[in-house]
PDB file with SEQRES, HELIX, SHEET and CRYST1 records, atoms N, CA, C and O in Angstrom:
SEQRES   1 A   67  UNK UNK UNK UNK UNK UNK UNK UNK UNK UNK UNK UNK UNK          
SEQRES   2 A   67  UNK UNK UNK UNK UNK UNK UNK UNK UNK UNK UNK UNK UNK          
SEQRES   3 A   67  UNK UNK UNK UNK UNK UNK UNK UNK UNK UNK UNK UNK UNK          
SEQRES   4 A   67  UNK UNK UNK UNK UNK UNK UNK UNK UNK UNK UNK UNK UNK          
SEQRES   5 A   67  UNK UNK UNK UNK UNK UNK UNK UNK UNK UNK UNK UNK UNK          
SEQRES   6 A   67  UNK UNK                                                      
HELIX    1 AA1 UNK A   22  UNK A   47  1                                  26    
HELIX    2 AA2 UNK A   55  UNK A   66  1                                  12    
SHEET    1 AA1 2 UNK A   6  UNK A   9  0                                        
SHEET    2 AA1 2 UNK A  15  UNK A  19 -1                                        
CRYST1    1.000    1.000    1.000  90.00  90.00  90.00 P 1           1          
ATOM      1  N   UNK A   1       0.853  -1.164   0.001  1.00  0.00           N  
ATOM      2  CA  UNK A   1      -0.001   0.002   0.001  1.00  0.00           C  
ATOM      3  C   UNK A   1       0.906   1.235  -0.001  1.00  0.00           C  
ATOM      4  O   UNK A   1       1.871   1.319   0.758  1.00  0.00           O  
ATOM      5  N   UNK A   2       0.579   2.158  -0.844  1.00  0.00           N  
ATOM      6  CA  UNK A   2       1.328   3.405  -0.918  1.00  0.00           C  
ATOM      7  C   UNK A   2       0.545   4.503  -0.215  1.00  0.00           C  
ATOM      8  O   UNK A   2      -0.635   4.717  -0.492  1.00  0.00           O  
ATOM      9  N   UNK A   3       1.217   5.194   0.699  1.00  0.00           N  
ATOM     10  CA  UNK A   3       0.588   6.287   1.429  1.00  0.00           C  
ATOM     11  C   UNK A   3       1.194   7.611   0.978  1.00  0.00           C  
ATOM     12  O   UNK A   3       2.368   7.684   0.614  1.00  0.00           O  
ATOM     13  N   UNK A   4       0.383   8.639   1.010  1.00  0.00           N  
ATOM     14  CA  UNK A   4       0.824   9.983   0.660  1.00  0.00           C  
ATOM     15  C   UNK A   4       0.531  10.918   1.826  1.00  0.00           C  
ATOM     16  O   UNK A   4      -0.395  11.728   1.760  1.00  0.00           O  
ATOM     17  N   UNK A   5       1.330  10.806   2.907  1.00  0.00           N  
ATOM     18  CA  UNK A   5       1.065  11.618   4.092  1.00  0.00           C  
ATOM     19  C   UNK A   5       1.482  13.070   3.898  1.00  0.00           C  
ATOM     20  O   UNK A   5       2.421  13.375   3.162  1.00  0.00           O  
ATOM     21  N   UNK A   6       0.774  13.937   4.564  1.00  0.00           N  
ATOM     22  CA  UNK A   6       1.141  15.350   4.673  1.00  0.00           C  
ATOM     23  C   UNK A   6       1.402  15.589   6.160  1.00  0.00           C  
ATOM     24  O   UNK A   6       0.580  15.235   7.005  1.00  0.00           O  
ATOM     25  N   UNK A   7       2.531  16.182   6.467  1.00  0.00           N  
ATOM     26  CA  UNK A   7       2.909  16.392   7.859  1.00  0.00           C  
ATOM     27  C   UNK A   7       2.604  17.813   8.305  1.00  0.00           C  
ATOM     28  O   UNK A   7       2.809  18.775   7.566  1.00  0.00           O  
ATOM     29  N   UNK A   8       2.117  17.918   9.515  1.00  0.00           N  
ATOM     30  CA  UNK A   8       1.883  19.210  10.126  1.00  0.00           C  
ATOM     31  C   UNK A   8       3.019  19.428  11.120  1.00  0.00           C  
ATOM     32  O   UNK A   8       3.259  18.603  12.002  1.00  0.00           O  
ATOM     33  N   UNK A   9       3.712  20.552  10.964  1.00  0.00           N  
ATOM     34  CA  UNK A   9       4.873  20.814  11.808  1.00  0.00           C  
ATOM     35  C   UNK A   9       4.649  22.070  12.649  1.00  0.00           C  
ATOM     36  O   UNK A   9       3.806  22.917  12.352  1.00  0.00           O  
ATOM     37  N   UNK A  10       5.449  22.144  13.714  1.00  0.00           N  
ATOM     38  CA  UNK A  10       5.402  23.350  14.540  1.00  0.00           C  
ATOM     39  C   UNK A  10       6.395  24.369  13.973  1.00  0.00           C  
ATOM     40  O   UNK A  10       6.984  24.146  12.915  1.00  0.00           O  
ATOM     41  N   UNK A  11       6.572  25.453  14.659  1.00  0.00           N  
ATOM     42  CA  UNK A  11       7.462  26.517  14.197  1.00  0.00           C  
ATOM     43  C   UNK A  11       8.916  26.098  14.080  1.00  0.00           C  
ATOM     44  O   UNK A  11       9.688  26.718  13.350  1.00  0.00           O  
ATOM     45  N   UNK A  12       9.293  25.039  14.803  1.00  0.00           N  
ATOM     46  CA  UNK A  12      10.674  24.548  14.756  1.00  0.00           C  
ATOM     47  C   UNK A  12      10.867  23.466  13.710  1.00  0.00           C  
ATOM     48  O   UNK A  12      11.976  22.964  13.529  1.00  0.00           O  
ATOM     49  N   UNK A  13       9.796  23.104  13.022  1.00  0.00           N  
ATOM     50  CA  UNK A  13       9.897  22.061  11.998  1.00  0.00           C  
ATOM     51  C   UNK A  13       9.673  20.657  12.522  1.00  0.00           C  
ATOM     52  O   UNK A  13       9.848  19.692  11.778  1.00  0.00           O  
ATOM     53  N   UNK A  14       9.287  20.513  13.791  1.00  0.00           N  
ATOM     54  CA  UNK A  14       9.005  19.191  14.370  1.00  0.00           C  
ATOM     55  C   UNK A  14       7.641  18.712  13.887  1.00  0.00           C  
ATOM     56  O   UNK A  14       6.657  19.451  13.933  1.00  0.00           O  
ATOM     57  N   UNK A  15       7.598  17.473  13.427  1.00  0.00           N  
ATOM     58  CA  UNK A  15       6.338  16.894  12.946  1.00  0.00           C  
ATOM     59  C   UNK A  15       5.438  16.591  14.134  1.00  0.00           C  
ATOM     60  O   UNK A  15       5.843  15.887  15.059  1.00  0.00           O  
ATOM     61  N   UNK A  16       4.209  17.122  14.113  1.00  0.00           N  
ATOM     62  CA  UNK A  16       3.265  16.938  15.211  1.00  0.00           C  
ATOM     63  C   UNK A  16       2.042  16.119  14.829  1.00  0.00           C  
ATOM     64  O   UNK A  16       1.385  15.546  15.698  1.00  0.00           O  
ATOM     65  N   UNK A  17       1.731  16.057  13.540  1.00  0.00           N  
ATOM     66  CA  UNK A  17       0.534  15.343  13.099  1.00  0.00           C  
ATOM     67  C   UNK A  17       0.715  14.929  11.644  1.00  0.00           C  
ATOM     68  O   UNK A  17       1.587  15.425  10.932  1.00  0.00           O  
ATOM     69  N   UNK A  18      -0.148  13.997  11.232  1.00  0.00           N  
ATOM     70  CA  UNK A  18      -0.127  13.499   9.858  1.00  0.00           C  
ATOM     71  C   UNK A  18      -1.536  13.568   9.302  1.00  0.00           C  
ATOM     72  O   UNK A  18      -2.502  13.261   9.999  1.00  0.00           O  
ATOM     73  N   UNK A  19      -1.650  13.969   8.054  1.00  0.00           N  
ATOM     74  CA  UNK A  19      -2.927  14.002   7.362  1.00  0.00           C  
ATOM     75  C   UNK A  19      -2.818  13.070   6.160  1.00  0.00           C  
ATOM     76  O   UNK A  19      -1.865  13.140   5.384  1.00  0.00           O  
ATOM     77  N   UNK A  20      -3.822  12.190   6.021  1.00  0.00           N  
ATOM     78  CA  UNK A  20      -3.871  11.251   4.891  1.00  0.00           C  
ATOM     79  C   UNK A  20      -5.150  11.490   4.104  1.00  0.00           C  
ATOM     80  O   UNK A  20      -6.162  11.908   4.666  1.00  0.00           O  
ATOM     81  N   UNK A  21      -5.104  11.225   2.798  1.00  0.00           N  
ATOM     82  CA  UNK A  21      -6.357  11.229   2.044  1.00  0.00           C  
ATOM     83  C   UNK A  21      -7.301  10.177   2.628  1.00  0.00           C  
ATOM     84  O   UNK A  21      -6.850   9.124   3.077  1.00  0.00           O  
ATOM     85  N   UNK A  22      -8.593  10.454   2.624  1.00  0.00           N  
ATOM     86  CA  UNK A  22      -9.568   9.574   3.277  1.00  0.00           C  
ATOM     87  C   UNK A  22      -9.518   8.155   2.723  1.00  0.00           C  
ATOM     88  O   UNK A  22      -9.680   7.203   3.487  1.00  0.00           O  
ATOM     89  N   UNK A  23      -9.302   7.981   1.432  1.00  0.00           N  
ATOM     90  CA  UNK A  23      -9.224   6.624   0.858  1.00  0.00           C  
ATOM     91  C   UNK A  23      -8.038   5.858   1.439  1.00  0.00           C  
ATOM     92  O   UNK A  23      -8.156   4.670   1.742  1.00  0.00           O  
ATOM     93  N   UNK A  24      -6.902   6.526   1.595  1.00  0.00           N  
ATOM     94  CA  UNK A  24      -5.725   5.869   2.171  1.00  0.00           C  
ATOM     95  C   UNK A  24      -5.955   5.555   3.643  1.00  0.00           C  
ATOM     96  O   UNK A  24      -5.577   4.485   4.121  1.00  0.00           O  
ATOM     97  N   UNK A  25      -6.575   6.485   4.359  1.00  0.00           N  
ATOM     98  CA  UNK A  25      -6.874   6.270   5.775  1.00  0.00           C  
ATOM     99  C   UNK A  25      -7.809   5.070   5.946  1.00  0.00           C  
ATOM    100  O   UNK A  25      -7.580   4.217   6.804  1.00  0.00           O  
ATOM    101  N   UNK A  26      -8.862   5.011   5.127  1.00  0.00           N  
ATOM    102  CA  UNK A  26      -9.818   3.908   5.198  1.00  0.00           C  
ATOM    103  C   UNK A  26      -9.134   2.577   4.894  1.00  0.00           C  
ATOM    104  O   UNK A  26      -9.355   1.585   5.588  1.00  0.00           O  
ATOM    105  N   UNK A  27      -8.311   2.564   3.865  1.00  0.00           N  
ATOM    106  CA  UNK A  27      -7.582   1.335   3.501  1.00  0.00           C  
ATOM    107  C   UNK A  27      -6.648   0.919   4.630  1.00  0.00           C  
ATOM    108  O   UNK A  27      -6.537  -0.268   4.936  1.00  0.00           O  
ATOM    109  N   UNK A  28      -5.983   1.877   5.247  1.00  0.00           N  
ATOM    110  CA  UNK A  28      -5.091   1.587   6.367  1.00  0.00           C  
ATOM    111  C   UNK A  28      -5.858   0.965   7.530  1.00  0.00           C  
ATOM    112  O   UNK A  28      -5.384   0.004   8.137  1.00  0.00           O  
ATOM    113  N   UNK A  29      -7.033   1.499   7.848  1.00  0.00           N  
ATOM    114  CA  UNK A  29      -7.865   0.924   8.909  1.00  0.00           C  
ATOM    115  C   UNK A  29      -8.291  -0.502   8.574  1.00  0.00           C  
ATOM    116  O   UNK A  29      -8.281  -1.372   9.444  1.00  0.00           O  
ATOM    117  N   UNK A  30      -8.668  -0.747   7.317  1.00  0.00           N  
ATOM    118  CA  UNK A  30      -9.066  -2.091   6.899  1.00  0.00           C  
ATOM    119  C   UNK A  30      -7.908  -3.073   7.043  1.00  0.00           C  
ATOM    120  O   UNK A  30      -8.098  -4.201   7.499  1.00  0.00           O  
ATOM    121  N   UNK A  31      -6.717  -2.647   6.656  1.00  0.00           N  
ATOM    122  CA  UNK A  31      -5.532  -3.500   6.778  1.00  0.00           C  
ATOM    123  C   UNK A  31      -5.239  -3.809   8.249  1.00  0.00           C  
ATOM    124  O   UNK A  31      -4.911  -4.945   8.592  1.00  0.00           O  
ATOM    125  N   UNK A  32      -5.356  -2.807   9.111  1.00  0.00           N  
ATOM    126  CA  UNK A  32      -5.122  -3.020  10.540  1.00  0.00           C  
ATOM    127  C   UNK A  32      -6.143  -3.979  11.139  1.00  0.00           C  
ATOM    128  O   UNK A  32      -5.793  -4.828  11.958  1.00  0.00           O  
ATOM    129  N   UNK A  33      -7.410  -3.849  10.733  1.00  0.00           N  
ATOM    130  CA  UNK A  33      -8.445  -4.759  11.226  1.00  0.00           C  
ATOM    131  C   UNK A  33      -8.173  -6.184  10.779  1.00  0.00           C  
ATOM    132  O   UNK A  33      -8.370  -7.126  11.548  1.00  0.00           O  
ATOM    133  N   UNK A  34      -7.722  -6.350   9.542  1.00  0.00           N  
ATOM    134  CA  UNK A  34      -7.406  -7.696   9.059  1.00  0.00           C  
ATOM    135  C   UNK A  34      -6.232  -8.292   9.815  1.00  0.00           C  
ATOM    136  O   UNK A  34      -6.249  -9.476  10.150  1.00  0.00           O  
ATOM    137  N   UNK A  35      -5.218  -7.491  10.087  1.00  0.00           N  
ATOM    138  CA  UNK A  35      -4.084  -7.985  10.872  1.00  0.00           C  
ATOM    139  C   UNK A  35      -4.514  -8.378  12.281  1.00  0.00           C  
ATOM    140  O   UNK A  35      -4.026  -9.370  12.823  1.00  0.00           O  
ATOM    141  N   UNK A  36      -5.418  -7.613  12.874  1.00  0.00           N  
ATOM    142  CA  UNK A  36      -5.933  -7.951  14.207  1.00  0.00           C  
ATOM    143  C   UNK A  36      -6.711  -9.260  14.162  1.00  0.00           C  
ATOM    144  O   UNK A  36      -6.590 -10.083  15.069  1.00  0.00           O  
ATOM    145  N   UNK A  37      -7.507  -9.459  13.117  1.00  0.00           N  
ATOM    146  CA  UNK A  37      -8.239 -10.723  12.951  1.00  0.00           C  
ATOM    147  C   UNK A  37      -7.268 -11.893  12.849  1.00  0.00           C  
ATOM    148  O   UNK A  37      -7.481 -12.938  13.463  1.00  0.00           O  
ATOM    149  N   UNK A  38      -6.211 -11.718  12.080  1.00  0.00           N  
ATOM    150  CA  UNK A  38      -5.207 -12.782  11.924  1.00  0.00           C  
ATOM    151  C   UNK A  38      -4.538 -13.076  13.261  1.00  0.00           C  
ATOM    152  O   UNK A  38      -4.330 -14.237  13.613  1.00  0.00           O  
ATOM    153  N   UNK A  39      -4.201 -12.019  14.007  1.00  0.00           N  
ATOM    154  CA  UNK A  39      -3.572 -12.208  15.313  1.00  0.00           C  
ATOM    155  C   UNK A  39      -4.495 -12.963  16.260  1.00  0.00           C  
ATOM    156  O   UNK A  39      -4.056 -13.875  16.961  1.00  0.00           O  
ATOM    157  N   UNK A  40      -5.766 -12.590  16.284  1.00  0.00           N  
ATOM    158  CA  UNK A  40      -6.722 -13.269  17.157  1.00  0.00           C  
ATOM    159  C   UNK A  40      -6.922 -14.724  16.739  1.00  0.00           C  
ATOM    160  O   UNK A  40      -7.044 -15.603  17.592  1.00  0.00           O  
ATOM    161  N   UNK A  41      -6.956 -14.980  15.439  1.00  0.00           N  
ATOM    162  CA  UNK A  41      -7.091 -16.354  14.942  1.00  0.00           C  
ATOM    163  C   UNK A  41      -5.895 -17.185  15.385  1.00  0.00           C  
ATOM    164  O   UNK A  41      -6.060 -18.296  15.890  1.00  0.00           O  
ATOM    165  N   UNK A  42      -4.690 -16.649  15.196  1.00  0.00           N  
ATOM    166  CA  UNK A  42      -3.481 -17.381  15.597  1.00  0.00           C  
ATOM    167  C   UNK A  42      -3.482 -17.659  17.093  1.00  0.00           C  
ATOM    168  O   UNK A  42      -3.084 -18.741  17.525  1.00  0.00           O  
ATOM    169  N   UNK A  43      -3.926 -16.688  17.886  1.00  0.00           N  
ATOM    170  CA  UNK A  43      -3.998 -16.866  19.336  1.00  0.00           C  
ATOM    171  C   UNK A  43      -5.005 -17.967  19.692  1.00  0.00           C  
ATOM    172  O   UNK A  43      -4.734 -18.807  20.550  1.00  0.00           O  
ATOM    173  N   UNK A  44      -6.153 -17.957  19.036  1.00  0.00           N  
ATOM    174  CA  UNK A  44      -7.182 -18.974  19.295  1.00  0.00           C  
ATOM    175  C   UNK A  44      -6.680 -20.363  18.906  1.00  0.00           C  
ATOM    176  O   UNK A  44      -6.948 -21.339  19.607  1.00  0.00           O  
ATOM    177  N   UNK A  45      -5.960 -20.454  17.802  1.00  0.00           N  
ATOM    178  CA  UNK A  45      -5.429 -21.756  17.371  1.00  0.00           C  
ATOM    179  C   UNK A  45      -4.459 -22.321  18.406  1.00  0.00           C  
ATOM    180  O   UNK A  45      -4.436 -23.530  18.635  1.00  0.00           O  
ATOM    181  N   UNK A  46      -3.660 -21.459  19.031  1.00  0.00           N  
ATOM    182  CA  UNK A  46      -2.711 -21.913  20.052  1.00  0.00           C  
ATOM    183  C   UNK A  46      -3.448 -22.468  21.262  1.00  0.00           C  
ATOM    184  O   UNK A  46      -2.968 -23.401  21.906  1.00  0.00           O  
ATOM    185  N   UNK A  47      -4.626 -21.896  21.583  1.00  0.00           N  
ATOM    186  CA  UNK A  47      -5.377 -22.297  22.770  1.00  0.00           C  
ATOM    187  C   UNK A  47      -6.357 -23.438  22.494  1.00  0.00           C  
ATOM    188  O   UNK A  47      -7.000 -23.935  23.419  1.00  0.00           O  
ATOM    189  N   UNK A  48      -6.477 -23.852  21.250  1.00  0.00           N  
ATOM    190  CA  UNK A  48      -7.445 -24.895  20.878  1.00  0.00           C  
ATOM    191  C   UNK A  48      -7.016 -26.234  21.459  1.00  0.00           C  
ATOM    192  O   UNK A  48      -5.920 -26.717  21.180  1.00  0.00           O  
ATOM    193  N   UNK A  49      -7.893 -26.834  22.276  1.00  0.00           N  
ATOM    194  CA  UNK A  49      -7.589 -28.138  22.867  1.00  0.00           C  
ATOM    195  C   UNK A  49      -8.263 -29.283  22.108  1.00  0.00           C  
ATOM    196  O   UNK A  49      -8.146 -30.445  22.497  1.00  0.00           O  
ATOM    197  N   UNK A  50      -8.965 -28.952  21.030  1.00  0.00           N  
ATOM    198  CA  UNK A  50      -9.594 -29.972  20.213  1.00  0.00           C  
ATOM    199  C   UNK A  50     -10.999 -30.353  20.646  1.00  0.00           C  
ATOM    200  O   UNK A  50     -11.673 -31.096  19.932  1.00  0.00           O  
ATOM    201  N   UNK A  51     -11.463 -29.870  21.791  1.00  0.00           N  
ATOM    202  CA  UNK A  51     -12.789 -30.198  22.291  1.00  0.00           C  
ATOM    203  C   UNK A  51     -13.848 -29.524  21.429  1.00  0.00           C  
ATOM    204  O   UNK A  51     -13.769 -28.326  21.159  1.00  0.00           O  
ATOM    205  N   UNK A  52     -14.846 -30.308  20.996  1.00  0.00           N  
ATOM    206  CA  UNK A  52     -15.932 -29.780  20.183  1.00  0.00           C  
ATOM    207  C   UNK A  52     -17.262 -30.245  20.756  1.00  0.00           C  
ATOM    208  O   UNK A  52     -17.342 -31.306  21.376  1.00  0.00           O  
ATOM    209  N   UNK A  53     -18.306 -29.447  20.546  1.00  0.00           N  
ATOM    210  CA  UNK A  53     -19.650 -29.793  20.985  1.00  0.00           C  
ATOM    211  C   UNK A  53     -20.551 -29.772  19.762  1.00  0.00           C  
ATOM    212  O   UNK A  53     -20.519 -28.829  18.972  1.00  0.00           O  
ATOM    213  N   UNK A  54     -21.356 -30.821  19.611  1.00  0.00           N  
ATOM    214  CA  UNK A  54     -22.333 -30.885  18.540  1.00  0.00           C  
ATOM    215  C   UNK A  54     -23.362 -29.786  18.757  1.00  0.00           C  
ATOM    216  O   UNK A  54     -23.820 -29.587  19.882  1.00  0.00           O  
ATOM    217  N   UNK A  55     -23.736 -29.065  17.695  1.00  0.00           N  
ATOM    218  CA  UNK A  55     -24.663 -27.942  17.816  1.00  0.00           C  
ATOM    219  C   UNK A  55     -25.993 -28.374  18.426  1.00  0.00           C  
ATOM    220  O   UNK A  55     -26.532 -27.666  19.277  1.00  0.00           O  
ATOM    221  N   UNK A  56     -26.530 -29.514  18.013  1.00  0.00           N  
ATOM    222  CA  UNK A  56     -27.804 -29.976  18.564  1.00  0.00           C  
ATOM    223  C   UNK A  56     -27.691 -30.226  20.060  1.00  0.00           C  
ATOM    224  O   UNK A  56     -28.602 -29.891  20.816  1.00  0.00           O  
ATOM    225  N   UNK A  57     -26.581 -30.811  20.490  1.00  0.00           N  
ATOM    226  CA  UNK A  57     -26.371 -31.059  21.917  1.00  0.00           C  
ATOM    227  C   UNK A  57     -26.247 -29.753  22.696  1.00  0.00           C  
ATOM    228  O   UNK A  57     -26.772 -29.630  23.802  1.00  0.00           O  
ATOM    229  N   UNK A  58     -25.553 -28.788  22.117  1.00  0.00           N  
ATOM    230  CA  UNK A  58     -25.393 -27.477  22.758  1.00  0.00           C  
ATOM    231  C   UNK A  58     -26.756 -26.803  22.936  1.00  0.00           C  
ATOM    232  O   UNK A  58     -27.069 -26.291  24.011  1.00  0.00           O  
ATOM    233  N   UNK A  59     -27.551 -26.808  21.883  1.00  0.00           N  
ATOM    234  CA  UNK A  59     -28.874 -26.174  21.948  1.00  0.00           C  
ATOM    235  C   UNK A  59     -29.748 -26.858  22.981  1.00  0.00           C  
ATOM    236  O   UNK A  59     -30.447 -26.198  23.749  1.00  0.00           O  
ATOM    237  N   UNK A  60     -29.708 -28.189  22.999  1.00  0.00           N  
ATOM    238  CA  UNK A  60     -30.498 -28.946  23.976  1.00  0.00           C  
ATOM    239  C   UNK A  60     -30.069 -28.599  25.401  1.00  0.00           C  
ATOM    240  O   UNK A  60     -30.912 -28.392  26.273  1.00  0.00           O  
ATOM    241  N   UNK A  61     -28.760 -28.536  25.635  1.00  0.00           N  
ATOM    242  CA  UNK A  61     -28.244 -28.203  26.958  1.00  0.00           C  
ATOM    243  C   UNK A  61     -28.609 -26.768  27.335  1.00  0.00           C  
ATOM    244  O   UNK A  61     -28.962 -26.499  28.483  1.00  0.00           O  
ATOM    245  N   UNK A  62     -28.526 -25.870  26.398  1.00  0.00           N  
ATOM    246  CA  UNK A  62     -28.832 -24.462  26.652  1.00  0.00           C  
ATOM    247  C   UNK A  62     -30.306 -24.281  26.993  1.00  0.00           C  
ATOM    248  O   UNK A  62     -30.649 -23.534  27.910  1.00  0.00           O  
ATOM    249  N   UNK A  63     -31.181 -24.970  26.250  1.00  0.00           N  
ATOM    250  CA  UNK A  63     -32.612 -24.895  26.539  1.00  0.00           C  
ATOM    251  C   UNK A  63     -32.900 -25.423  27.937  1.00  0.00           C  
ATOM    252  O   UNK A  63     -33.750 -24.881  28.643  1.00  0.00           O  
ATOM    253  N   UNK A  64     -32.208 -26.462  28.332  1.00  0.00           N  
ATOM    254  CA  UNK A  64     -32.402 -27.039  29.669  1.00  0.00           C  
ATOM    255  C   UNK A  64     -31.999 -26.057  30.760  1.00  0.00           C  
ATOM    256  O   UNK A  64     -32.639 -26.020  31.811  1.00  0.00           O  
ATOM    257  N   UNK A  65     -30.956 -25.263  30.540  1.00  0.00           N  
ATOM    258  CA  UNK A  65     -30.520 -24.283  31.532  1.00  0.00           C  
ATOM    259  C   UNK A  65     -31.493 -23.110  31.624  1.00  0.00           C  
ATOM    260  O   UNK A  65     -31.655 -22.525  32.695  1.00  0.00           O  
ATOM    261  N   UNK A  66     -32.132 -22.767  30.528  1.00  0.00           N  
ATOM    262  CA  UNK A  66     -33.035 -21.621  30.500  1.00  0.00           C  
ATOM    263  C   UNK A  66     -34.455 -21.972  30.947  1.00  0.00           C  
ATOM    264  O   UNK A  66     -35.291 -21.085  31.121  1.00  0.00           O  
ATOM    265  N   UNK A  67     -34.720 -23.246  31.129  1.00  0.00           N  
ATOM    266  CA  UNK A  67     -36.078 -23.658  31.499  1.00  0.00           C  
ATOM    267  C   UNK A  67     -36.373 -23.407  32.959  1.00  0.00           C  
ATOM    268  O   UNK A  67     -37.474 -23.700  33.425  1.00  0.00           O  
TER     269      UNK A  67                                                      
END                                                                             
């Protein structure tokens, strides 16, 4: 992804802020969200113990708790 930032500086030339075109900003947010999804997926895979519950059994158990 190519970004075209514009920097806002103070009187001494120190960069204090960045301005991006809205399309680039939106794309950057989408990329960050995808990276977060990947990180969460990888974390979940590490914690997976292989235990699974059949959906019908889960629903039956859940209905029993709510009764």
